[in-house]
C-alpha positions in Angstrom: -19.0 81.5 48.0 -17.6 84.1 45.8 -15.0 85.0 48.8 -14.4 81.4 48.5 -13.6 80.9 45.3 -11.4 84.4 45.6 -9.4 83.5 48.2 -8.7 80.6 46.4 -7.4 82.2 43.2 -5.6 84.6 46.2 -3.8 81.7 47.6 -2.8 80.2 43.9 -2.1 83.5 43.1 0.5 84.9 45.6 4.2 84.2 45.2 5.1 80.7 45.4 7.7 79.7 48.5 10.7 81.8 48.7 10.5 84.5 45.5 10.2 87.5 45.7 6.7 88.9 45.2 7.8 91.4 42.6 9.9 89.9 40.0 9.2 92.5 37.1 8.1 92.7 33.3 11.3 91.5 31.9 12.5 88.9 33.9 8.4 87.4 34.0 8.1 87.4 30.0 11.7 85.0 30.7 9.8 82.8 32.3 10.6 84.3 35.4 14.9 84.1 34.9 17.2 86.6 36.8 19.4 85.5 38.6 21.6 86.5 36.1 19.9 89.7 34.9 21.6 92.7 34.7 19.4 95.6 32.9 16.0 96.6 32.6 13.3 97.4 35.6 12.9 96.7 38.8 15.4 97.8 41.2 14.8 96.5 44.1 12.6 93.6 43.2 15.1 91.5 41.1 18.6 89.5 42.2 19.9 91.9 44.7 24.0 91.4 42.8 22.6 93.7 39.8 21.9 96.3 42.1 26.1 97.1 42.0 25.8 98.1 38.4 23.2 100.6 38.6 24.4 104.7 38.7 21.8 107.2 38.6 18.8 106.5 40.7 15.5 105.3 39.7 12.0 104.8 41.2 9.8 102.2 39.5 6.0 102.1 39.6 4.8 97.7 38.9 1.4 96.5 38.5 0.2 92.7 38.3 -3.1 91.3 37.5 -2.9 87.5 37.8 -4.9 85.7 34.7 -7.0 89.3 34.4 -8.5 89.5 37.3 -8.6 92.8 39.2 -8.6 91.1 42.8 -5.9 89.6 42.6 -4.2 92.9 41.5 -0.7 93.2 42.9 0.9 96.7 42.9 4.3 98.0 44.4 6.6 100.7 44.5 10.6 101.0 44.2 13.8 102.9 44.0 17.1 102.5 43.7 19.6 104.8 45.5 23.3 104.6 44.4 25.7 104.7 47.0 29.4 104.0 47.3 30.7 100.6 45.7 27.1 99.7 44.9 23.6 100.9 45.4 20.5 100.3 47.5 16.9 99.1 46.6 14.0 99.7 48.3 10.4 97.9 47.2 7.0 97.6 48.8 4.0 95.7 47.4 -0.5 94.8 48.0 -2.8 92.6 47.1 -5.5 91.2 48.6 -9.0 91.4 49.4 -10.4 92.9 52.7 -10.8 89.0 53.1 -7.4 87.6 52.9 -4.3 90.0 51.7 -0.8 90.6 51.9 1.9 93.2 52.0 6.1 92.7 51.3 8.9 95.2 51.5 12.2 94.8 50.5 15.5 96.5 51.2 19.0 95.4 49.2 21.9 96.1 48.7 24.4 95.3 46.0 27.8 95.7 45.7 30.3 95.2 42.9 34.1 93.3 43.7 36.1 93.0 40.3 34.4 90.9 37.8 32.1 89.7 40.8 28.5 90.8 42.0 28.0 90.4 45.5 24.1 91.1 46.7 21.6 91.2 49.9 18.0 91.6 50.6 16.5 91.4 53.6 12.2 90.9 53.0 8.8 91.0 55.2 6.2 89.5 54.2 2.8 89.9 56.2 -0.4 88.1 55.8 -4.3 89.5 56.7 -6.9 87.3 57.0 -10.0 87.8 58.5 -11.8 86.1 61.4 -10.0 83.9 63.8 -7.2 82.9 60.9 -5.3 86.6 62.5 -2.3 88.2 60.9 1.2 86.2 60.7 4.9 87.7 59.4 7.8 86.5 58.0 11.5 88.2 58.0 13.2 86.6 55.0 16.7 87.3 54.1 18.9 86.0 50.4 22.1 86.1 50.1 23.5 86.3 45.3 26.4 86.3 43.4 26.9 86.9 40.3 30.0 86.2 38.0 31.1 87.5 34.8 33.9 84.8 34.3 33.8 85.8 30.6 32.7 88.9 28.5 29.3 87.2 26.7 28.6 85.0 30.1 27.0 85.7 33.3 26.9 83.3 36.0 24.2 83.9 39.2 23.2 82.1 41.9 20.8 82.9 44.7 20.0 81.5 48.3 16.4 82.1 49.6 15.6 81.8 53.1 19.0 80.4 54.0 17.5 79.1 57.7 15.0 78.0 56.4 12.9 80.6 59.0 8.7 80.4 58.4 5.9 82.8 59.6 4.9 83.9 63.4 3.0 82.7 64.9 4.9 79.1 63.5 0.8 78.0 63.8 1.1 79.7 60.2 3.7 78.0 58.8 7.0 77.1 57.2 9.0 79.0 54.3 11.0 76.6 52.2 15.2 77.2 51.6 15.4 78.3 47.8 18.3 78.2 45.6 18.8 79.4 42.4 21.5 78.7 39.9 21.6 80.6 36.4 23.9 81.7 33.8 23.1 84.0 31.0 25.1 83.8 27.5 24.7 87.0 25.6 25.5 86.7 21.3 26.9 90.4 20.9 24.4 93.3 22.5 21.5 92.0 20.4 20.7 89.0 21.8 20.7 87.7 25.5 19.7 83.7 26.5 19.2 83.3 30.6 19.4 79.0 31.7 18.4 78.5 35.5 17.8 76.0 37.1 15.7 76.5 40.8 15.4 73.9 43.7 13.0 74.5 47.2 13.0 72.2 50.2 10.4 69.6 49.3 10.0 70.8 45.9 10.9 69.3 42.9 13.1 71.2 41.0 12.5 73.9 38.0 13.7 74.6 34.6 13.9 78.4 33.4 15.1 79.5 30.0 14.5 82.5 27.9 15.6 84.9 25.3 15.6 88.8 24.7 16.0 90.0 20.9 17.1 94.2 20.5 17.1 95.1 17.3 17.5 98.6 18.7 18.1 100.0 21.7 15.3 101.1 21.9 13.5 98.3 22.1 13.7 94.6 23.5 11.5 91.3 22.9 11.4 88.6 24.8 10.0 84.5 25.0 10.2 82.2 28.1 9.2 78.6 28.6 9.3 77.4 32.5 8.5 73.2 34.1 6.6 76.0 36.5 3.1 74.6 37.3 2.1 78.0 38.0 3.8 78.9 34.3 4.4 77.3 31.2 4.9 80.3 28.5 5.5 84.4 28.1 5.8 86.5 26.1 6.6 90.4 27.1 8.1 93.5 25.7 10.7 96.9 26.4 10.4 100.3 25.4 13.4 102.5 26.8 12.0 105.8 25.6 14.6 109.2 26.9 14.5 108.5 30.8 11.5 106.0 31.3 11.1 102.4 30.8 8.1 100.7 29.6 8.1 97.0 30.5 5.3 94.8 29.4 4.6 91.0 30.4 2.0 88.6 29.7 2.5 84.9 30.5 0.2 81.5 31.0 -1.3 79.5 33.0 -2.0 75.9 32.2 -5.5 76.4 33.2 -6.3 80.2 34.6 -4.9 81.6 31.5 -2.8 85.3 31.0 -1.0 86.9 33.5 -1.2 90.3 32.6 2.4 92.9 34.0 3.5 96.1 33.6 6.5 98.2 35.3 6.9 101.9 34.9 11.0 103.0 36.0 12.1 106.8 35.9 15.6 107.7 35.6 15.8 110.0 38.7 18.4 111.7 36.1 17.9 113.0 32.4 20.3 111.3 30.0 22.7 113.8 27.9 22.2 115.0 25.0 25.5 114.5 23.0 
């Protein structure tokens, strides 16, 4: 009976639809509004268009514990490798128990085209279930564009699974087509407002919004709200410690409680001391 209970929670905690399982704490603490994010942890896990802004190699460790239950923990590694005109991002995540386990790996590339940034991501998801259910595999592409029409304004669009692909074998189900449109407004270097709409086929539209305040260059505080059923509001904090970035978030489910999330991202090049 305990295994059935944990399996039900795993299905509830698994990323819905086409959303990437690796959304880092800076996105989570903004209500999952990540399409217009251009800074923060999670190289290879956030919007691929933002990869073009990364100029040094990054490596990250990410841990999420849905509803505070270790049995549901998600663990991941990510890295960002700068290249000519942009950067590559790679990530891998795992979660689940022996009864139900999923694996996710992704490869992304972002390139700068003047004030426009474009990115693509290919994500592979493997679900493994015991007994007669077996395993299922899905390959999910994504396209993303960011633009800065004004110095204080960023617009973003991300389309996930544009062909409406599903799992193989087909009996495991199809995945929805997802579209996210967003804008971010900056009030100087201290305040960032994010607004995002997400629509997946055969699902209602979800609104997300968040605020990030940076009282000094070493710390930022975040708050977000959303109409998504799995999360109502979230809080987070980010620290910059020399060449190490630490981000923590806690998102709230109306019934199951809080989900803590932590990322540690290290720059592969030591900062220059002036």
